[in-house]
N, CA, C, O and the ligand as a Tripos MOL2 file, in Angstrom:
@<TRIPOS>MOLECULE
protein
  233   231    59     0     0
PROTEIN
NO_CHARGES

@<TRIPOS>ATOM
      1 N         -15.0400  -70.7410  -12.7010 N.3       1 MET1
      2 CA        -15.4840  -69.8730  -13.7860 C.3       1 MET1
      3 C         -15.3950  -68.4170  -13.3510 C.2       1 MET1
      4 O         -15.1110  -68.1190  -12.1910 O.2       1 MET1
      5 N         -15.6360  -67.5350  -14.2750 N.am      2 GLY2
      6 CA        -15.5480  -66.1180  -13.9850 C.3       2 GLY2
      7 C         -15.7140  -65.3440  -15.2710 C.2       2 GLY2
      8 O         -16.3870  -65.7800  -16.2040 O.2       2 GLY2
      9 N         -15.0910  -64.1970  -15.2950 N.am      3 HIS3
     10 CA        -15.2040  -63.3810  -16.4930 C.3       3 HIS3
     11 C         -14.3530  -63.9530  -17.6200 C.2       3 HIS3
     12 O         -13.2270  -64.4080  -17.4190 O.2       3 HIS3
     13 N         -14.9270  -63.9100  -18.7870 N.am      4 VAL4
     14 CA        -14.1470  -64.1850  -19.9860 C.3       4 VAL4
     15 C         -14.2940  -62.9750  -20.9080 C.2       4 VAL4
     16 O         -15.3240  -62.3010  -20.9030 O.2       4 VAL4
     17 N         -13.2890  -62.7170  -21.6700 N.am      5 ILE5
     18 CA        -13.3530  -61.6380  -22.6480 C.3       5 ILE5
     19 C         -13.1490  -62.2390  -24.0310 C.2       5 ILE5
     20 O         -12.1570  -62.9170  -24.3000 O.2       5 ILE5
     21 N         -14.1000  -61.9750  -24.8800 N.am      6 PHE6
     22 CA        -13.9760  -62.4930  -26.2440 C.3       6 PHE6
     23 C         -14.1570  -61.3420  -27.2190 C.2       6 PHE6
     24 O         -14.6870  -60.2880  -26.8670 O.2       6 PHE6
     25 N         -13.7170  -61.5550  -28.4300 N.am      7 LYS7
     26 CA        -13.8400  -60.5330  -29.4640 C.3       7 LYS7
     27 C         -15.0470  -60.8510  -30.3200 C.2       7 LYS7
     28 O         -15.1100  -61.8880  -30.9810 O.2       7 LYS7
     29 N         -15.9960  -59.9460  -30.2950 N.am      8 CYS8
     30 CA        -17.2190  -60.1430  -31.0580 C.3       8 CYS8
     31 C         -16.9050  -60.1450  -32.5500 C.2       8 CYS8
     32 O         -16.3280  -59.1870  -33.0650 O.2       8 CYS8
     33 N         -17.2820  -61.2140  -33.2460 N.am      9 PRO9
     34 CA        -16.9610  -61.2930  -34.6740 C.3       9 PRO9
     35 C         -17.8120  -60.3470  -35.5160 C.2       9 PRO9
     36 O         -17.4730  -60.0450  -36.6600 O.2       9 PRO9
     37 N         -18.9130  -59.8860  -34.9420 N.am     10 GLN10
     38 CA        -19.7910  -58.9880  -35.6880 C.3      10 GLN10
     39 C         -19.3080  -57.5510  -35.6320 C.2      10 GLN10
     40 O         -19.3730  -56.8310  -36.6280 O.2      10 GLN10
     41 N         -18.8320  -57.1390  -34.4870 N.am     11 THR11
     42 CA        -18.4840  -55.7340  -34.2830 C.3      11 THR11
     43 C         -16.9840  -55.5190  -34.0960 C.2      11 THR11
     44 O         -16.4940  -54.3950  -34.2100 O.2      11 THR11
     45 N         -16.2630  -56.5890  -33.8100 N.am     12 GLY12
     46 CA        -14.8360  -56.4660  -33.5670 C.3      12 GLY12
     47 C         -14.5090  -55.9090  -32.1900 C.2      12 GLY12
     48 O         -13.3490  -55.6220  -31.8950 O.2      12 GLY12
     49 N         -15.5280  -55.7550  -31.3430 N.am     13 LEU13
     50 CA        -15.3190  -55.2240  -30.0070 C.3      13 LEU13
     51 C         -14.9920  -56.3440  -29.0320 C.2      13 LEU13
     52 O         -15.4540  -57.4760  -29.1800 O.2      13 LEU13
     53 N         -14.1980  -56.0100  -28.0490 N.am     14 ASN14
     54 CA        -13.9570  -56.9600  -26.9650 C.3      14 ASN14
     55 C         -15.1280  -56.9030  -25.9980 C.2      14 ASN14
     56 O         -15.5010  -55.8330  -25.5170 O.2      14 ASN14
     57 N         -15.6930  -58.0470  -25.7230 N.am     15 VAL15
     58 CA        -16.8760  -58.1340  -24.8730 C.3      15 VAL15
     59 C         -16.5500  -58.9760  -23.6510 C.2      15 VAL15
     60 O         -15.9880  -60.0660  -23.7530 O.2      15 VAL15
     61 N         -16.9180  -58.4420  -22.4920 N.am     16 GLN16
     62 CA        -16.7060  -59.1840  -21.2500 C.3      16 GLN16
     63 C         -17.9860  -59.9140  -20.8950 C.2      16 GLN16
     64 O         -19.0740  -59.3410  -20.9550 O.2      16 GLN16
     65 N         -17.8550  -61.1630  -20.5290 N.am     17 HIS17
     66 CA        -19.0320  -61.9530  -20.1970 C.3      17 HIS17
     67 C         -18.7410  -62.7810  -18.9570 C.2      17 HIS17
     68 O         -17.6410  -63.3030  -18.7750 O.2      17 HIS17
     69 N         -19.7530  -62.8850  -18.1150 N.am     18 TRP18
     70 CA        -19.6200  -63.6750  -16.8900 C.3      18 TRP18
     71 C         -20.1670  -65.0700  -17.1370 C.2      18 TRP18
     72 O         -21.3180  -65.2360  -17.5390 O.2      18 TRP18
     73 N         -19.3290  -66.0720  -16.8910 N.am     19 LEU19
     74 CA        -19.7800  -67.4600  -16.9710 C.3      19 LEU19
     75 C         -20.0840  -67.9500  -15.5660 C.2      19 LEU19
     76 O         -19.2630  -67.8210  -14.6590 O.2      19 LEU19
     77 N         -21.2630  -68.5080  -15.3980 N.am     20 ASP20
     78 CA        -21.5930  -69.0510  -14.0860 C.3      20 ASP20
     79 C         -20.9130  -70.4120  -13.9090 C.2      20 ASP20
     80 O         -20.2390  -70.9130  -14.8090 O.2      20 ASP20
     81 N         -21.1070  -70.9790  -12.7510 N.am     21 GLU21
     82 CA        -20.3990  -72.2140  -12.4370 C.3      21 GLU21
     83 C         -21.2260  -73.4500  -12.7160 C.2      21 GLU21
     84 O         -20.8190  -74.5640  -12.3850 O.2      21 GLU21
     85 N         -22.3610  -73.2640  -13.3110 N.am     22 ALA22
     86 CA        -23.2140  -74.4010  -13.6040 C.3      22 ALA22
     87 C         -22.5460  -75.3330  -14.5990 C.2      22 ALA22
     88 O         -21.8170  -74.9080  -15.4950 O.2      22 ALA22
     89 N         -22.8150  -76.5950  -14.4140 N.am     23 GLU23
     90 CA        -22.2860  -77.5590  -15.3570 C.3      23 GLU23
     91 C         -23.0110  -77.4010  -16.6860 C.2      23 GLU23
     92 O         -24.2070  -77.1100  -16.7090 O.2      23 GLU23
     93 N         -22.3010  -77.5910  -17.7860 N.am     24 PRO24
     94 CA        -22.9750  -77.5180  -19.0830 C.3      24 PRO24
     95 C         -24.0070  -78.6300  -19.2180 C.2      24 PRO24
     96 O         -23.8370  -79.7240  -18.6800 O.2      24 PRO24
     97 N         -25.0760  -78.3310  -19.9450 N.am     25 ASP25
     98 CA        -26.1270  -79.3220  -20.1260 C.3      25 ASP25
     99 C         -25.5900  -80.5800  -20.8030 C.2      25 ASP25
    100 O         -25.9870  -81.7050  -20.4970 O.2      25 ASP25
    101 N         -24.6880  -80.3420  -21.7190 N.am     26 ASN26
    102 CA        -24.0950  -81.4460  -22.4410 C.3      26 ASN26
    103 C         -22.6230  -81.5450  -22.0620 C.2      26 ASN26
    104 O         -21.8110  -80.7310  -22.5010 O.2      26 ASN26
    105 N         -22.2820  -82.5320  -21.2560 N.am     27 PRO27
    106 CA        -20.9010  -82.6280  -20.7610 C.3      27 PRO27
    107 C         -19.8780  -82.7970  -21.8660 C.2      27 PRO27
    108 O         -18.6990  -82.4970  -21.6760 O.2      27 PRO27
    109 N         -20.3140  -83.2700  -23.0070 N.am     28 SER28
    110 CA        -19.3730  -83.4820  -24.1010 C.3      28 SER28
    111 C         -19.0470  -82.1880  -24.8220 C.2      28 SER28
    112 O         -18.1380  -82.1310  -25.6500 O.2      28 SER28
    113 N         -19.8110  -81.1410  -24.4910 N.am     29 SER29
    114 CA        -19.5670  -79.8600  -25.1420 C.3      29 SER29
    115 C         -19.1230  -78.8390  -24.1220 C.2      29 SER29
    116 O         -19.7750  -78.6480  -23.0950 O.2      29 SER29
    117 N         -18.0270  -78.1910  -24.4000 N.am     30 ALA30
    118 CA        -17.5210  -77.1630  -23.5000 C.3      30 ALA30
    119 C         -18.0610  -75.7930  -23.8890 C.2      30 ALA30
    120 O         -17.7090  -74.7860  -23.2750 O.2      30 ALA30
    121 N         -18.9050  -75.7540  -24.8950 N.am     31 TYR31
    122 CA        -19.3350  -74.4630  -25.4100 C.3      31 TYR31
    123 C         -20.5790  -73.9510  -24.7120 C.2      31 TYR31
    124 O         -21.5390  -74.6860  -24.4810 O.2      31 TYR31
    125 N         -20.5340  -72.6690  -24.3830 N.am     32 GLU32
    126 CA        -21.6220  -71.9850  -23.7090 C.3      32 GLU32
    127 C         -22.2430  -70.9870  -24.6860 C.2      32 GLU32
    128 O         -21.5330  -70.2610  -25.3830 O.2      32 GLU32
    129 N         -23.5740  -70.9620  -24.7260 N.am     33 THR33
    130 CA        -24.2510  -69.9810  -25.5580 C.3      33 THR33
    131 C         -24.4080  -68.6940  -24.7710 C.2      33 THR33
    132 O         -24.9450  -68.7040  -23.6630 O.2      33 THR33
    133 N         -23.9500  -67.5950  -25.3270 N.am     34 VAL34
    134 CA        -24.0570  -66.3240  -24.6370 C.3      34 VAL34
    135 C         -24.6870  -65.3000  -25.5690 C.2      34 VAL34
    136 O         -24.5280  -65.3580  -26.7880 O.2      34 VAL34
    137 N         -25.4040  -64.3660  -24.9660 N.am     35 VAL35
    138 CA        -25.9420  -63.2450  -25.7280 C.3      35 VAL35
    139 C         -24.9070  -62.1280  -25.6860 C.2      35 VAL35
    140 O         -24.5650  -61.6160  -24.6190 O.2      35 VAL35
    141 N         -24.4260  -61.7670  -26.8440 N.am     36 CYS36
    142 CA        -23.3640  -60.7780  -26.9290 C.3      36 CYS36
    143 C         -23.9030  -59.3880  -26.5990 C.2      36 CYS36
    144 O         -24.9300  -58.9640  -27.1300 O.2      36 CYS36
    145 N         -23.1940  -58.6890  -25.7140 N.am     37 GLN37
    146 CA        -23.6300  -57.3490  -25.3190 C.3      37 GLN37
    147 C         -23.3130  -56.3210  -26.3880 C.2      37 GLN37
    148 O         -23.8330  -55.2060  -26.3470 O.2      37 GLN37
    149 N         -22.4780  -56.6760  -27.3310 N.am     38 ALA38
    150 CA        -22.1010  -55.7330  -28.3830 C.3      38 ALA38
    151 C         -23.0770  -55.7720  -29.5510 C.2      38 ALA38
    152 O         -23.4350  -54.7310  -30.1020 O.2      38 ALA38
    153 N         -23.5060  -56.9750  -29.9300 N.am     39 CYS39
    154 CA        -24.3430  -57.0980  -31.1270 C.3      39 CYS39
    155 C         -25.6770  -57.7760  -30.8440 C.2      39 CYS39
    156 O         -26.5100  -57.9050  -31.7410 O.2      39 CYS39
    157 N         -25.8850  -58.2100  -29.6000 N.am     40 ASN40
    158 CA        -27.1370  -58.8500  -29.2000 C.3      40 ASN40
    159 C         -27.4220  -60.1440  -29.9480 C.2      40 ASN40
    160 O         -28.5590  -60.6140  -29.9980 O.2      40 ASN40
    161 N         -26.3790  -60.7030  -30.5230 N.am     41 ARG41
    162 CA        -26.5380  -61.9990  -31.1620 C.3      41 ARG41
    163 C         -25.9850  -63.0730  -30.2310 C.2      41 ARG41
    164 O         -25.3240  -62.7870  -29.2320 O.2      41 ARG41
    165 N         -26.2780  -64.3120  -30.5930 N.am     42 LEU42
    166 CA        -25.7510  -65.4240  -29.8180 C.3      42 LEU42
    167 C         -24.3760  -65.8130  -30.3240 C.2      42 LEU42
    168 O         -24.1440  -65.9060  -31.5290 O.2      42 LEU42
    169 N         -23.4780  -66.0360  -29.3940 N.am     43 HIS43
    170 CA        -22.1780  -66.5900  -29.7430 C.3      43 HIS43
    171 C         -21.9500  -67.8270  -28.8830 C.2      43 HIS43
    172 O         -22.5450  -67.9870  -27.8170 O.2      43 HIS43
    173 N         -21.0910  -68.6760  -29.3670 N.am     44 PHE44
    174 CA        -20.7060  -69.8600  -28.6040 C.3      44 PHE44
    175 C         -19.2940  -69.6570  -28.0820 C.2      44 PHE44
    176 O         -18.3660  -69.3960  -28.8480 O.2      44 PHE44
    177 N         -19.1460  -69.7780  -26.7840 N.am     45 ILE45
    178 CA        -17.8420  -69.5990  -26.1610 C.3      45 ILE45
    179 C         -17.4190  -70.8970  -25.5090 C.2      45 ILE45
    180 O         -18.2010  -71.5630  -24.8310 O.2      45 ILE45
    181 N         -16.1770  -71.2370  -25.7270 N.am     46 ASN46
    182 CA        -15.6150  -72.4060  -25.0640 C.3      46 ASN46
    183 C         -15.3660  -72.0760  -23.6060 C.2      46 ASN46
    184 O         -14.5860  -71.1750  -23.2970 O.2      46 ASN46
    185 N         -16.0130  -72.7890  -22.7170 N.am     47 ARG47
    186 CA        -15.9080  -72.4930  -21.2850 C.3      47 ARG47
    187 C         -14.4930  -72.7150  -20.7630 C.2      47 ARG47
    188 O         -14.0870  -72.1090  -19.7710 O.2      47 ARG47
    189 N         -13.7690  -73.5580  -21.4130 N.am     48 LEU48
    190 CA        -12.4270  -73.8900  -20.9320 C.3      48 LEU48
    191 C         -11.3960  -72.8830  -21.4080 C.2      48 LEU48
    192 O         -10.5110  -72.4880  -20.6500 O.2      48 LEU48
    193 N         -11.5090  -72.4720  -22.6500 N.am     49 SER49
    194 CA        -10.4770  -71.6000  -23.2200 C.3      49 SER49
    195 C         -10.9350  -70.1580  -23.3310 C.2      49 SER49
    196 O         -10.1070  -69.2560  -23.4580 O.2      49 SER49
    197 N         -12.2530  -69.9240  -23.2840 N.am     50 GLY50
    198 CA        -12.7750  -68.5790  -23.4530 C.3      50 GLY50
    199 C         -12.7970  -68.1200  -24.8940 C.2      50 GLY50
    200 O         -13.0810  -66.9560  -25.1760 O.2      50 GLY50
    201 N         -12.4990  -69.0300  -25.8090 N.am     51 LYS51
    202 CA        -12.4840  -68.6570  -27.2220 C.3      51 LYS51
    203 C         -13.8520  -68.8980  -27.8460 C.2      51 LYS51
    204 O         -14.6170  -69.7630  -27.4190 O.2      51 LYS51
    205 N         -14.1270  -68.1040  -28.8680 N.am     52 LEU52
    206 CA        -15.3410  -68.2990  -29.6210 C.3      52 LEU52
    207 C         -15.2370  -69.5550  -30.4680 C.2      52 LEU52
    208 O         -14.1580  -69.9500  -30.9100 O.2      52 LEU52
    209 N         -16.3960  -70.1700  -30.6790 N.am     53 LEU53
    210 CA        -16.4560  -71.2910  -31.5990 C.3      53 LEU53
    211 C         -16.0510  -70.8010  -32.9890 C.2      53 LEU53
    212 O         -16.6180  -69.8430  -33.5150 O.2      53 LEU53
    213 N         -15.0710  -71.4680  -33.5640 N.am     54 GLY54
    214 CA        -14.6250  -71.0950  -34.9060 C.3      54 GLY54
    215 C         -13.6530  -69.9480  -34.9520 C.2      54 GLY54
    216 O         -13.2270  -69.5280  -36.0280 O.2      54 GLY54
    217 N         -13.2930  -69.4300  -33.7740 N.am     55 GLN55
    218 CA        -12.3470  -68.3100  -33.7480 C.3      55 GLN55
    219 C         -10.9950  -68.7460  -34.2720 C.2      55 GLN55
    220 O         -10.4910  -69.8190  -33.9380 O.2      55 GLN55
    221 N         -10.4300  -67.9030  -35.0900 N.am     56 GLN56
    222 CA         -9.1260  -68.2110  -35.6640 C.3      56 GLN56
    223 C          -8.0200  -67.8670  -34.6910 C.2      56 GLN56
    224 O          -8.0830  -66.8600  -33.9860 O.2      56 GLN56
    225 N          -7.0320  -68.6910  -34.6620 N.am     57 GLU57
    226 CA         -5.8450  -68.3650  -33.8740 C.3      57 GLU57
    227 C          -5.1120  -67.2120  -34.5400 C.2      57 GLU57
    228 O          -4.9810  -67.1600  -35.7630 O.2      57 GLU57
    229 N          -4.6410  -66.2970  -33.7180 N.am     58 GLU58
    230 CA         -3.9400  -65.1390  -34.2910 C.3      58 GLU58
    231 C          -2.4390  -65.3070  -34.1380 C.2      58 GLU58
    232 O          -1.6750  -64.4380  -34.5580 O.2      58 GLU58
    233 ZN        -21.2980  -60.1710  -30.8480 Zn       59 ZN59
@<TRIPOS>BOND
     1     1     2 1
     2     2     3 1
     3     3     4 2
     4     3     5 am
     5     5     6 1
     6     6     7 1
     7     7     8 2
     8     7     9 am
     9     9    10 1
    10    10    11 1
    11    11    12 2
    12    11    13 am
    13    13    14 1
    14    14    15 1
    15    15    16 2
    16    15    17 am
    17    17    18 1
    18    18    19 1
    19    19    20 2
    20    19    21 am
    21    21    22 1
    22    22    23 1
    23    23    24 2
    24    23    25 am
    25    25    26 1
    26    26    27 1
    27    27    28 2
    28    27    29 am
    29    29    30 1
    30    30    31 1
    31    31    32 2
    32    31    33 am
    33    33    34 1
    34    34    35 1
    35    35    36 2
    36    35    37 am
    37    37    38 1
    38    38    39 1
    39    39    40 2
    40    39    41 am
    41    41    42 1
    42    42    43 1
    43    43    44 2
    44    43    45 am
    45    45    46 1
    46    46    47 1
    47    47    48 2
    48    47    49 am
    49    49    50 1
    50    50    51 1
    51    51    52 2
    52    51    53 am
    53    53    54 1
    54    54    55 1
    55    55    56 2
    56    55    57 am
    57    57    58 1
    58    58    59 1
    59    59    60 2
    60    59    61 am
    61    61    62 1
    62    62    63 1
    63    63    64 2
    64    63    65 am
    65    65    66 1
    66    66    67 1
    67    67    68 2
    68    67    69 am
    69    69    70 1
    70    70    71 1
    71    71    72 2
    72    71    73 am
    73    73    74 1
    74    74    75 1
    75    75    76 2
    76    75    77 am
    77    77    78 1
    78    78    79 1
    79    79    80 2
    80    79    81 am
    81    81    82 1
    82    82    83 1
    83    83    84 2
    84    83    85 am
    85    85    86 1
    86    86    87 1
    87    87    88 2
    88    87    89 am
    89    89    90 1
    90    90    91 1
    91    91    92 2
    92    91    93 am
    93    93    94 1
    94    94    95 1
    95    95    96 2
    96    95    97 am
    97    97    98 1
    98    98    99 1
    99    99   100 2
   100    99   101 am
   101   101   102 1
   102   102   103 1
   103   103   104 2
   104   103   105 am
   105   105   106 1
   106   106   107 1
   107   107   108 2
   108   107   109 am
   109   109   110 1
   110   110   111 1
   111   111   112 2
   112   111   113 am
   113   113   114 1
   114   114   115 1
   115   115   116 2
   116   115   117 am
   117   117   118 1
   118   118   119 1
   119   119   120 2
   120   119   121 am
   121   121   122 1
   122   122   123 1
   123   123   124 2
   124   123   125 am
   125   125   126 1
   126   126   127 1
   127   127   128 2
   128   127   129 am
   129   129   130 1
   130   130   131 1
   131   131   132 2
   132   131   133 am
   133   133   134 1
   134   134   135 1
   135   135   136 2
   136   135   137 am
   137   137   138 1
   138   138   139 1
   139   139   140 2
   140   139   141 am
   141   141   142 1
   142   142   143 1
   143   143   144 2
   144   143   145 am
   145   145   146 1
   146   146   147 1
   147   147   148 2
   148   147   149 am
   149   149   150 1
   150   150   151 1
   151   151   152 2
   152   151   153 am
   153   153   154 1
   154   154   155 1
   155   155   156 2
   156   155   157 am
   157   157   158 1
   158   158   159 1
   159   159   160 2
   160   159   161 am
   161   161   162 1
   162   162   163 1
   163   163   164 2
   164   163   165 am
   165   165   166 1
   166   166   167 1
   167   167   168 2
   168   167   169 am
   169   169   170 1
   170   170   171 1
   171   171   172 2
   172   171   173 am
   173   173   174 1
   174   174   175 1
   175   175   176 2
   176   175   177 am
   177   177   178 1
   178   178   179 1
   179   179   180 2
   180   179   181 am
   181   181   182 1
   182   182   183 1
   183   183   184 2
   184   183   185 am
   185   185   186 1
   186   186   187 1
   187   187   188 2
   188   187   189 am
   189   189   190 1
   190   190   191 1
   191   191   192 2
   192   191   193 am
   193   193   194 1
   194   194   195 1
   195   195   196 2
   196   195   197 am
   197   197   198 1
   198   198   199 1
   199   199   200 2
   200   199   201 am
   201   201   202 1
   202   202   203 1
   203   203   204 2
   204   203   205 am
   205   205   206 1
   206   206   207 1
   207   207   208 2
   208   207   209 am
   209   209   210 1
   210   210   211 1
   211   211   212 2
   212   211   213 am
   213   213   214 1
   214   214   215 1
   215   215   216 2
   216   215   217 am
   217   217   218 1
   218   218   219 1
   219   219   220 2
   220   219   221 am
   221   221   222 1
   222   222   223 1
   223   223   224 2
   224   223   225 am
   225   225   226 1
   226   226   227 1
   227   227   228 2
   228   227   229 am
   229   229   230 1
   230   230   231 1
   231   231   232 2
@<TRIPOS>SUBSTRUCTURE
     1 MET1         2 RESIDUE 1 A MET
     2 GLY2         6 RESIDUE 1 A GLY
     3 HIS3        10 RESIDUE 1 A HIS
     4 VAL4        14 RESIDUE 1 A VAL
     5 ILE5        18 RESIDUE 1 A ILE
     6 PHE6        22 RESIDUE 1 A PHE
     7 LYS7        26 RESIDUE 1 A LYS
     8 CYS8        30 RESIDUE 1 A CYS
     9 PRO9        34 RESIDUE 1 A PRO
    10 GLN10       38 RESIDUE 1 A GLN
    11 THR11       42 RESIDUE 1 A THR
    12 GLY12       46 RESIDUE 1 A GLY
    13 LEU13       50 RESIDUE 1 A LEU
    14 ASN14       54 RESIDUE 1 A ASN
    15 VAL15       58 RESIDUE 1 A VAL
    16 GLN16       62 RESIDUE 1 A GLN
    17 HIS17       66 RESIDUE 1 A HIS
    18 TRP18       70 RESIDUE 1 A TRP
    19 LEU19       74 RESIDUE 1 A LEU
    20 ASP20       78 RESIDUE 1 A ASP
    21 GLU21       82 RESIDUE 1 A GLU
    22 ALA22       86 RESIDUE 1 A ALA
    23 GLU23       90 RESIDUE 1 A GLU
    24 PRO24       94 RESIDUE 1 A PRO
    25 ASP25       98 RESIDUE 1 A ASP
    26 ASN26      102 RESIDUE 1 A ASN
    27 PRO27      106 RESIDUE 1 A PRO
    28 SER28      110 RESIDUE 1 A SER
    29 SER29      114 RESIDUE 1 A SER
    30 ALA30      118 RESIDUE 1 A ALA
    31 TYR31      122 RESIDUE 1 A TYR
    32 GLU32      126 RESIDUE 1 A GLU
    33 THR33      130 RESIDUE 1 A THR
    34 VAL34      134 RESIDUE 1 A VAL
    35 VAL35      138 RESIDUE 1 A VAL
    36 CYS36      142 RESIDUE 1 A CYS
    37 GLN37      146 RESIDUE 1 A GLN
    38 ALA38      150 RESIDUE 1 A ALA
    39 CYS39      154 RESIDUE 1 A CYS
    40 ASN40      158 RESIDUE 1 A ASN
    41 ARG41      162 RESIDUE 1 A ARG
    42 LEU42      166 RESIDUE 1 A LEU
    43 HIS43      170 RESIDUE 1 A HIS
    44 PHE44      174 RESIDUE 1 A PHE
    45 ILE45      178 RESIDUE 1 A ILE
    46 ASN46      182 RESIDUE 1 A ASN
    47 ARG47      186 RESIDUE 1 A ARG
    48 LEU48      190 RESIDUE 1 A LEU
    49 SER49      194 RESIDUE 1 A SER
    50 GLY50      198 RESIDUE 1 A GLY
    51 LYS51      202 RESIDUE 1 A LYS
    52 LEU52      206 RESIDUE 1 A LEU
    53 LEU53      210 RESIDUE 1 A LEU
    54 GLY54      214 RESIDUE 1 A GLY
    55 GLN55      218 RESIDUE 1 A GLN
    56 GLN56      222 RESIDUE 1 A GLN
    57 GLU57      226 RESIDUE 1 A GLU
    58 GLU58      230 RESIDUE 1 A GLU
    59 ZN59       233 GROUP 0 **** ****
């Protein structure tokens, strides 16, 4: 794990977030809950791809 950069859907800003190496609580879910530094809301990030939950492919 390491830094991931995602685009905040609220502000449109690119936000850098550090993912620790801890195993997810639910092994069936690759999504990590993070507090966004841009909007202070919670987002779900896929630990494997670094994409937001529901993020559209561009
Ligand atoms: Zn955000």
